Phi, psi and omega in degrees: 000127179292154181303326181287343181266350181289125180292145175235155183274127172256112183285149179259128177279139175296151181297146177282108186296327182292321182280345180261008174078015178251162181285139175282132183252152177294152179291141179280152176301150181304138177085355184289343183276354183302319185244014186304307182300318179294320180296314178299318179297315180297318178298315179299315180298317180292323176297316178299314181298317179297318179298310182300320179296312181295322179298315178298316182298328182263003178078018178278117190275041180222160177266172178300318180295319177295322177297321179298320178296314181299315180294322179295316178296321179300323179278343187220053183305138182090005180294152180276155178301319183295324178294319179295317179300318179296315180299320180275355181056050179229158179294140180305323181294324177293321177295320180300317178298317180296317179294325175301315180295314180295327176292316178300326179283354179078026185256331186229141173243143173252133179230152176292145176294148184297325185243348183227105185295341180287338185265133175254129178258156186244136183223147176273149176270165175302330179294341181284336184301311178293332177294319178299317178301317179293320177300313182295325177294316178296315179302317179297318179297319180293321176300317179298318177297315184296322184261011181306132178083356179261138177294156182305322180298321179294321177301312181298320180297315179300313181297316180297318179295314179298322175300315179297318178298315179299314179302316180299315182290324176298317178299319179295320178295318179296319178295318179294322179293326181277345179226089182304328179296321179294323180292329182275348182279119182287142175270143177230159176243124178231121180051042177080358179259131177266136180190193177239149177272132176244000000 
């Protein structure tokens, strides 16, 4: 292989948080990223499990995912089914099944869009209002369990850090969506540096 053909690593600079409108976060101790994704996944899984258990104990006939749909619709009445599917990162047919169940429970109505008959919009029924109150009570109880023993400042710090991480990842996704070539370029790690091979 000629010297000009040898691939070299082009390192990727982390995004400048100040210029992207996000809060700058303190650097994490070395090695803390080894289990980050698994830890976030485990916390999410345990929150879901706690919600499902509490919902069953209180006779609330919905799952955590169904509760997420109801809360999203409550904040965005008239939202389209496709937007909810995108937000939940689920296949539209799976969402349709879930909406069928919520409709059978008398919690959600689907209506035709005012100007586009292909689009179905989602609305809560009056019966959904007390369910939302119960969902919020369960969510608050789970938050209290999750943050038990932590000072209020630590709670705020965790939320702020996760918000910053989410903002960073959303920006990366938007950049990848606007540049298909960037999305298709695999990232590699060489000597602790993340980058792309050119």
